[in-house]
N, C-alpha and C positions, 0 to 999 in steps of 0.2 A: 625472667621466665616466661615469655609467653608461650602457652602449649598446643594450641590447637584442640576439638575436638577429638576426645578419647575414648575407644571402645571400654565399656563398665569391666570386661576382667581385668583391660590391664591397668585401668585407673586402679582399683585392687587392691592388684598387684603393685604399685606405689605404693599404696598407703602401707600394706606389710614392710613392704622392706625402709620405706624410711621409721616407720615404730621401731623397729628393729634393729635403726642404727641408731638412734632417742634411747632406746632399754640400752645398747651395750655402749652408750657414751662418747660415738663414730662418728658423731653429729658432722653434716655439711652443710657449709653457710652458700656455697655456689648459688641459689638465689634469695639470698637473704640481703645482700646491698644495694644503699640507697639508688644507687645510678641504674638499677633494677626501672625501679620507676618510673625512667626516660624512658622505656623501651616500650611497657607500659600504658601509656597514657593516650593511645589512642582507645583503646578498648582490653578489656579483662576476658581472659579465656581460661578461666579454670576448669582443672580435669573431671574436681570429682566437688560435690555438696554435702558438708556437712551439718548435722542440725543436733548443737551437742546444749550443755548445761553451762550454765553463765559463769558456772564455781572458777574461784582461780588458780585452784591447782592441774587442770587439764583442759591448757590452749590446745584444740586441734594442730593448730601449722607449727607447735615442740613436737604435742604427742609424737606428729607423723612429718616431722622434718619436712616441711613442705617449703617453698619462698615465695617473693610474694609474686602471688597472682595465681599461683594454684588450686587454692582452694575456694572456694565461695562458705562462708562459714556465717549459722546464723545460731546461736546461744540466745538462752532463757532457760530462767532455773528449771530443775527437773527434766527440760529438756520434752516441755510439753508442746501440742496441737495444737493453733486456733485458727481462724480466722488470717491473720494476719502473716501468719506462716504458712500457709495455705498461698498465699498471692506470691512470699518471699519462694517459697519452692518452686513454684510457678514460673517464676523470672527465669528462678536460675534453669531451669526445663526447658524453656520456649525460647530465652533471650539469649541464654551466657550454651544452651549444647549439652548442659552437664548429662549421663547417663549414668552413674553413681551417685545415687541418695543413700548416706550415712546415718543412722540415728546412735550414736552414740552420749551412753549414759554413763555412770560411774558408779564406784562401790563409795560409798558413807552418802549417800544424794541424801539433803536434808530436806529437798523439798518433797522426796521419798518416804522420809522416815517423820517428816511432818503427816502424812498422807495416810502409814502405819498406825497413827496415833489417834488421827480422827477413827478411825477403820473400829482401832480396840475399844476405845476410850472414848468416842464421843467428841472432842476434842473440838474444837470452835477457834480457829483465830478470829479476832473480831479486829480484820487489817484485811487490804488487797492481797496479802500471804493465803487468803483461804479461795480466793478462786483457781492461784496451782494445785492447790489441793483439789477441788474439783474438777480440775482436769484429769488429775490420778487416778482419783476412786476408782472408774468405772473399771480399766484396769487391773485392781486389783482383787483377787479372791481371797473369802477366810481361808487362812493360813492354818498349821497345823500348829496348836496350842505348844506341841512341846519340843519345840523348832530352838535353840538361843533365840536371843534378841539378831545377834550377827547373822546368822541365816538367813532367818527373816525377812531381814533387808535387801540382802542383796539378792533374795528370790524376788522383793520386790522391786528391785532397780531394774533388774533383767523381764519381769513384766509389765512395768513402765516402758523400758523399751518399744518387746512389742506391741502393747497399745498405742504406741504412735507409729509402728508402720502397720500398723493396723488400721490406722486411719487414712494414713496419708493412701493404702492402696484403694479407698474406697471413695476415695470422691474421682469426683467425672476425669478430671485433668490424669488425673496417677492409672484410670482403669484406661484409657483410650492410649497413655505412651505405654503401657506394659501390655499393650495389646499389640502395639507399632512395634513389638523390641525393642522400644529407646529409655528403659528404664530398668535398672537395679538395684532396688532396694534392701541392704544389710542391714543390721542390727550390730552393737557392738558393745564391749562393757570396758572402760577403761578400771586398771588395779591401781589405786590409785597408791599405796607406798610405792611401787616399781616401776610405773607407767606402762607396763604392757596393756595394749589389745588386745583385748580378747574377743573376734568374728564370731558370734552366734548361727548354731546351723537353723537354717530355714524347717 
């Protein structure tokens, strides 16, 4: 299904409706047939861009019941921001024309949990995993020590999403598109057990 450019608010409504179908188990496969690829051979025009975690339990296309060509998806552990991610998002905005950008985190994120262990105990991963941790740490505050580990992790996941949004907003490209009214940045958290996606208030 070729969608064309879609206003951000309409795109967000489509994501909400798609997630509602997924949670209810009423998934539509109208845009998931192999034949759809023939319609997309000439080019793609997704209606939204999603920056999400690589966790295998939270694929955006399924969570939002989206068909082929409907979402431009960027996935990296911990939904962290980097120069490569920035360039990919810029491509989505400049060349694909998507106005809605969603940063999608999820409950129980392993990358965020690893960052918390570094924050709390100074644990250092002697591998490239530490690169992810270092991207997450600046967005995490010192949490109340009386909170349960589960609550602290949930709060850290949300703070990480908001940290990524803040970084995107601070780029020259992000500021220019926001000023022109061609960018809507939204944070969201997937409840892993149910698949429900909770969109964050700004």
